[in-house]
SERO-4910 file (N, C-alpha, C, O; in steps of 0.05 Angstrom, whole numbers):
BEGIN
 pado doro    nc1    nc2    nc3   cac1   cac2   cac3    cc1    cc2    cc3    oc1    oc2    oc3
  Unk    A   -253   -224   -354   -247   -204   -337   -217   -226   -310   -211   -248   -301
  Unk    A   -210   -198   -313   -173   -218   -290   -189   -204   -267   -201   -185   -278
  Unk    A   -192   -205   -251   -198   -201   -233   -172   -220   -193   -167   -243   -185
  Unk    A   -161   -183   -181   -155   -192   -162   -151   -171   -135   -144   -148   -139
  Unk    A   -156   -180   -109   -164   -182    -83   -158   -146    -80   -149   -143   -102
  Unk    A   -157   -134    -75   -147    -93    -54   -156    -85    -36   -178    -77    -28
  Unk    A   -121    -90    -24   -129    -71      5   -126    -61     16   -104    -57     26
  Unk    A   -155    -43     24   -139    -18     33   -136    -18     72   -147    -33     88
  Unk    A   -115      8     77   -107     -7     93   -113     37    111    -95     48     99
  Unk    A   -122     51    122   -132     78    138   -110     80    159   -103     58    168
  Unk    A   -102     94    166    -85     93    185    -90    131    201    -79    151    191
  Unk    A   -102    132    219   -104    152    232   -121    171    208   -115    192    198
  Unk    A   -143    154    205   -159    176    179   -144    179    154   -155    194    138
  Unk    A   -121    169    145   -111    164    103   -109    138    106   -106    122    124
  Unk    A   -112    139     74   -114    111     67   -109    123     48   -110    146     38
  Unk    A    -96     87     44    -86     86     26    -82     47     12    -91     29     27
  Unk    A    -72     40     -9    -90     12    -31    -50     -2    -23    -29      6    -33
  Unk    A    -54    -19     -7    -41    -29    -14    -21    -60    -41    -33    -77    -53
  Unk    A     -3    -56    -41     17    -63    -60      6    -90    -77      8    -69    -89
  Unk    A     -2   -112    -89     -5   -140    -92     10   -158    -87      2   -180    -81
  Unk    A     43   -148    -88     61   -173    -73     72   -163    -36     92   -173    -24
  Unk    A     50   -140    -22     51   -138     -5     49   -152     24     25   -152     29
  Unk    A     61   -163     45     59   -192     56     34   -174     94     40   -167    117
  Unk    A      7   -175     75    -15   -162    110     -9   -183    116    -31   -195    113
  Unk    A     12   -204    126     14   -206    149     33   -205    169     32   -205    194
  Unk    A     62   -202    144     80   -194    160     75   -156    178     85   -149    199
  Unk    A     52   -135    154     44   -119    167     34   -115    189     37    -97    206
  Unk    A     22   -134    187     -5   -138    209      8   -147    227     -1   -136    247
  Unk    A     37   -172    234     55   -164    252     63   -134    260     48   -125    277
  Unk    A     91   -111    248     92   -102    240     79    -84    264     87    -80    287
  Unk    A     58    -73    251     31    -50    251     31    -59    292     33    -42    309
  Unk    A     29    -94    301     20    -93    322     36    -86    343     29    -71    361
  Unk    A     71   -107    339     97    -82    361     96    -64    353    102    -51    373
  Unk    A     92    -49    337    104    -18    337     83      4    358     87     26    367
  Unk    A     53    -19    359     29      1    368     31    -18    397     11    -22    411
  Unk    A     52    -28    403     58    -38    432     71    -25    461     69    -26    485
  Unk    A     88     -8    433    117     10    451    121     35    442    103     51    437
  Unk    A    147     40    439    145     71    435    138     70    409    134     49    397
  Unk    A    135     98    398    127    101    368    152     94    348    174    106    348
  Unk    A    144     70    327    157     62    303    143     58    281    121     49    278
  Unk    A    172     71    254    160     78    232    158     38    226    167     17    235
  Unk    A    140     48    208    123     26    191    128     34    158    123     54    146
  Unk    A    146     -3    144    150      7    112    129     -6    108    117    -19    125
  Unk    A    124     -3     85    108    -23     51     92      1     31     84     24     28
  Unk    A     94    -17     23     91    -10    -14     66    -11    -24     55    -32    -32
  Unk    A     55      9    -24     29     11    -50     29      7    -67     49     -2    -80
  Unk    A    -12     17    -82     -3     11   -109     10     43   -124     12     64   -112
  Unk    A     17     38   -149     34     71   -143     62     46   -152     76     52   -172
  Unk    A     68     28   -143     93     26   -129    115     33   -118    137     29   -129
  Unk    A    111     42    -98    111     74    -76    120     62    -56    103     45    -49
  Unk    A    145     62    -38    141     56    -16    134     76     13    153     92     11
  Unk    A    124     80     28    112     88     53    119     88     66    121     64     73
  Unk    A    136    113     91    137     93    124    117    116    144    113    139    150
  Unk    A    109     92    147     80    108    175    103    113    207    112     93    219
  Unk    A    105    124    211    103    124    254     69    115    255     50    126    246
  Unk    A     71     88    272     56     84    283     56     85    330     76     75    341
  Unk    A     36     96    345     37    103    364     31     79    371     36     57    361
  Unk    A     12     90    405     10     75    413    -19     74    410    -31     54    403
  Unk    A    -28     90    414    -55    109    399    -55    121    358    -63    141    346
  Unk    A    -46    101    351    -49    104    325    -79     79    310    -84     55    304
  Unk    A    -84     93    311   -123     69    297   -119     65    264   -115     81    245
  Unk    A   -123     36    266   -110     32    245   -139      6    242   -152     -8    258
  Unk    A   -139     10    206   -161     -5    188   -171    -18    163   -188    -11    146
  Unk    A   -155    -41    165   -150    -61    134   -180    -66    126   -195    -81    139
  Unk    A   -187    -53    106   -204    -81     76   -202    -93     66   -200   -113     80
  Unk    A   -201    -99     40   -209   -115     17   -224   -118     10   -246   -120     21
  Unk    A   -218   -119    -21   -244   -115    -40   -234   -120    -73   -217   -106    -85
  Unk    A   -252   -148    -84   -257   -141   -106   -240   -131   -138   -257   -128   -155
  Unk    A   -217   -126   -145   -222   -104   -172   -206   -118   -190   -190   -137   -190
  Unk    A   -221    -99   -212   -212    -94   -237   -165   -112   -231   -147   -102   -218
  Unk    A   -165   -144   -252   -126   -134   -255   -120   -109   -258   -133    -95   -273
  Unk    A    -97    -98   -244    -90    -82   -266    -45    -95   -264    -33    -94   -242
  Unk    A    -29   -106   -292    -19   -107   -296     12    -96   -286     35   -104   -290
  Unk    A     -4    -67   -265     26    -44   -268     35    -62   -233     56    -67   -222
  Unk    A      1    -66   -226      7    -64   -195     21    -86   -180     10   -103   -166
  Unk    A     53    -83   -189     68   -116   -181     82   -105   -149     92   -121   -133
  Unk    A     81    -79   -145     92    -85   -112    132    -87   -119    145   -103   -106
  Unk    A    143    -74   -134    168    -78   -139    164    -49   -151    153    -43   -172
  Unk    A    181    -25   -122    186     -3   -122    203      7   -142    203     31   -148
  Unk    A    224    -19   -158    232      5   -161    224     22   -195    236     39   -208
  Unk    A    194      3   -199    178     21   -225    158     26   -215    138     12   -209
  Unk    A    164     49   -211    135     61   -193    120     80   -213    134     96   -225
  Unk    A     74     79   -221     73     95   -244     46    110   -225     35    109   -203
  Unk    A     44    120   -247     17    132   -226     38    166   -216     62    168   -217
  Unk    A     14    191   -207     29    215   -197     30    235   -209     11    243   -222
  Unk    A     63    253   -207     62    267   -213     84    269   -241     81    285   -260
  Unk    A    113    242   -238    119    237   -262    105    209   -277    117    188   -275
  Unk    A     93    209   -284     75    178   -303     62    192   -331     46    209   -338
  Unk    A     77    174   -341     59    178   -378     58    159   -381     62    141   -365
  Unk    A     48    159   -418     37    139   -412     70    135   -448     76    152   -465
  Unk    A     79    111   -447     94    100   -455     89    104   -488    104    109   -506
  Unk    A     58    100   -487     49     96   -523     52    126   -547     49    150   -542
  Unk    A     55    118   -561     56    155   -583     22    160   -575      5    143   -573
  Unk    A     21    186   -571     -1    206   -590      0    203   -624     17    205   -642
  Unk    A    -36    193   -623    -54    198   -639    -32    179   -671    -41    177   -694
***
């Protein structure tokens, strides 16, 4: 079985999983910078290839954890090809 690392980011109690191509080191630096000054939006891509913007303030609480999960070939980080959610569909014909 192929595996991949999945990173969860918890911001003020709200959880999201980062897309595979999201650069965690860059995101951490952006959060650190945003937290040291006035409120700033930080943007990143989550699983489902969806772009998210989060307002980070000096009082924001951010927790990041990583786990090994089964590989998902759809999780590319390319927000031009989202999947999951209300508009997801199975391209394979039924039955």
